[in-house]
Rosetta silent file (secondary structure, phi, psi, omega in degrees, C-alpha in Angstrom):
SEQUENCE: MPSYNLSVLDLNVSFKAEADPQRIQDAKTLVEERYEQLHFQGKQISKEKMLTFLALGLADDLLMSNHSVDAVQDRVERLVAKIDAALPKER
SCORE:     score description
SCORE:     0.000 S_00000001
   1 L     0.000  129.927 -178.713   31.567  129.260  129.140 S_00000001
   2 L   -68.080  149.609  173.934   30.994  128.676  132.875 S_00000001
   3 E  -102.487  146.816  179.439   32.876  125.982  134.729 S_00000001
   4 E  -130.118  140.392  173.860   31.257  123.631  137.193 S_00000001
   5 E  -125.480  113.866 -176.102   32.648  121.482  139.953 S_00000001
   6 E  -128.790  156.312  169.309   30.055  119.076  141.355 S_00000001
   7 E  -109.351  112.191  179.538   29.852  116.038  143.551 S_00000001
   8 E  -121.853  119.863  179.820   27.325  113.651  141.873 S_00000001
   9 L    54.168   44.369 -179.907   26.753  110.265  143.423 S_00000001
  10 L    64.041   18.299  173.265   29.952  110.608  145.468 S_00000001
  11 E  -116.062  131.012  177.279   31.919  111.324  142.303 S_00000001
  12 E   -86.680  128.724  177.850   33.615  114.713  141.793 S_00000001
  13 E  -130.406  141.516  176.704   33.230  116.030  138.273 S_00000001
  14 E  -125.292  136.087 -178.976   34.446  119.240  136.656 S_00000001
  15 E  -161.143  167.000  173.672   33.193  120.453  133.324 S_00000001
  16 E  -113.805  143.085  178.031   32.272  123.532  131.273 S_00000001
  17 L  -154.613  152.882  177.295   28.769  124.006  129.905 S_00000001
  18 L   -79.561   -8.023 -177.663   26.611  126.714  128.413 S_00000001
  19 L   -70.980  147.359  177.157   23.775  125.746  130.809 S_00000001
  20 L   -73.786  160.197 -177.514   22.835  128.073  133.636 S_00000001
  21 H   -56.571  -36.979  179.836   23.567  126.950  137.258 S_00000001
  22 H   -65.833  -36.788  178.399   19.912  126.102  137.997 S_00000001
  23 H   -66.148  -37.812  177.245   19.736  123.769  134.998 S_00000001
  24 H   -63.244  -46.540 -178.332   22.963  122.046  136.162 S_00000001
  25 H   -64.970  -40.736  177.628   21.509  121.659  139.676 S_00000001
  26 H   -62.566  -40.749  177.270   18.199  120.314  138.291 S_00000001
  27 H   -64.095  -44.114  177.082   20.102  117.754  136.189 S_00000001
  28 H   -58.116  -45.548 -178.764   22.172  116.683  139.200 S_00000001
  29 H   -62.138  -44.026  177.377   19.033  116.320  141.279 S_00000001
  30 H   -58.471  -46.679  179.928   17.339  114.242  138.583 S_00000001
  31 H   -61.392  -45.537 -179.251   20.296  111.900  138.290 S_00000001
  32 H   -66.193  -37.062  176.551   20.501  111.436  142.054 S_00000001
  33 H   -66.050  -44.783  179.379   16.733  110.800  142.352 S_00000001
  34 H   -64.414  -37.684  177.836   16.808  108.211  139.587 S_00000001
  35 H   -62.047  -44.476  179.721   19.841  106.568  141.129 S_00000001
  36 H   -63.427  -36.834  176.202   18.022  106.268  144.459 S_00000001
  37 H   -62.039  -41.790  178.414   14.986  104.730  142.740 S_00000001
  38 H   -70.420  -40.563 -174.076   17.232  102.050  141.229 S_00000001
  39 H   -62.850  -36.513 -175.041   19.231  101.618  144.409 S_00000001
  40 L   -93.639   14.645  177.025   16.215  100.755  146.578 S_00000001
  41 L   -83.854    2.940  171.868   14.746   98.152  144.227 S_00000001
  42 L   118.182  -76.794 -169.299   16.414   95.412  146.163 S_00000001
  43 L   -60.135  145.869  173.968   19.303   93.632  144.452 S_00000001
  44 L   -90.708  111.946  177.991   22.883   94.527  145.230 S_00000001
  45 L  -127.620  164.812 -177.235   24.592   95.314  141.945 S_00000001
  46 L   -67.526  156.218  178.466   27.779   97.233  141.193 S_00000001
  47 H   -61.068  -36.744  179.860   27.758  101.005  140.975 S_00000001
  48 H   -61.132  -44.887  178.392   28.852  100.697  137.333 S_00000001
  49 H   -66.091  -39.607  177.301   25.814   98.596  136.430 S_00000001
  50 H   -62.109  -43.284  178.140   23.517  100.951  138.304 S_00000001
  51 H   -65.998  -32.328  175.781   24.968  103.932  136.469 S_00000001
  52 H   -67.726  -44.232  176.947   24.538  102.112  133.173 S_00000001
  53 H   -59.923  -39.259  179.526   20.887  101.410  133.995 S_00000001
  54 H   -63.477  -45.604  178.967   20.521  105.044  134.986 S_00000001
  55 H   -63.096  -42.087  177.513   22.048  106.246  131.718 S_00000001
  56 H   -63.363  -42.183  178.585   19.799  103.919  129.730 S_00000001
  57 H   -63.862  -43.615  177.186   16.707  105.123  131.554 S_00000001
  58 H   -66.741  -38.032  175.717   17.568  108.767  130.973 S_00000001
  59 H   -62.563  -40.689  177.164   18.397  108.032  127.321 S_00000001
  60 H   -63.857  -42.203  175.730   15.014  106.342  126.932 S_00000001
  61 H   -58.106  -44.642  179.559   13.299  109.374  128.495 S_00000001
  62 H   -61.485  -47.048  179.157   15.152  111.630  126.055 S_00000001
  63 H   -60.548  -44.175  178.133   14.184  109.465  123.063 S_00000001
  64 H   -62.269  -39.620  177.511   10.529  109.453  124.130 S_00000001
  65 H   -64.591  -42.161  178.134   10.566  113.218  124.566 S_00000001
  66 H   -62.883  -39.766  177.553   12.110  113.611  121.116 S_00000001
  67 H   -63.736  -39.919  177.438    9.424  111.400  119.620 S_00000001
  68 H   -64.794  -41.307  177.421    6.733  113.486  121.309 S_00000001
  69 H   -64.241  -42.560  178.873    8.246  116.709  119.998 S_00000001
  70 H   -62.177  -41.613  178.473    8.444  115.214  116.493 S_00000001
  71 H   -62.768  -43.473  178.880    4.768  114.186  116.650 S_00000001
  72 H   -63.576  -43.190  179.731    3.716  117.672  117.773 S_00000001
  73 H   -59.090  -45.655  177.824    5.902  119.204  115.028 S_00000001
  74 H   -60.235  -44.600  178.383    4.257  116.966  112.428 S_00000001
  75 H   -61.629  -43.007  177.857    0.798  117.915  113.646 S_00000001
  76 H   -62.497  -43.110  179.884    1.616  121.629  113.525 S_00000001
  77 H   -61.951  -39.872  179.978    2.967  121.244  109.987 S_00000001
  78 H   -67.339  -40.608  177.614   -0.242  119.453  108.909 S_00000001
  79 H   -64.232  -43.633  179.507   -2.398  122.218  110.508 S_00000001
  80 H   -61.679  -40.519  178.516   -0.351  124.913  108.816 S_00000001
  81 H   -63.943  -41.313  177.756   -0.776  123.114  105.452 S_00000001
  82 H   -63.393  -42.992  179.623   -4.558  122.915  106.033 S_00000001
  83 H   -62.618  -45.188  178.915   -4.697  126.613  106.885 S_00000001
  84 H   -61.197  -40.746 -177.229   -2.614  127.490  103.811 S_00000001
  85 H   -69.560  -31.217 -179.022   -4.902  125.361  101.608 S_00000001
  86 H   -81.029  -19.473 -179.103   -8.043  127.060  103.037 S_00000001
  87 L   -76.723  145.739  176.989   -6.767  130.593  102.457 S_00000001
  88 L   -66.117  143.662  179.640   -7.623  132.219   99.124 S_00000001
  89 L   -74.539  133.693  177.036   -4.739  132.216   96.676 S_00000001
  90 L   -85.292  145.153  177.914   -3.091  135.559   96.020 S_00000001
  91 L  -101.688    0.000    0.000   -2.435  136.530   92.389 S_00000001
């Protein structure tokens, strides 16, 4: 499993992950972009609170994506059931 050493939001982190380097870089970029969006909304709040808001926002995105995948999966299962019902039964 590859090891990674990154500086994310001025914090050095080391970890191992099965993800490829481009995926790790994309994730780092997303976190930093979201942090900047929160940072420039005006109020001065602690880094811990901003990171908590960031984590909640990303968790919400993940939950919404999971709901979308579940909805697509349900639709595919219904379509497969309709196709199966329309096919002649084999004896």
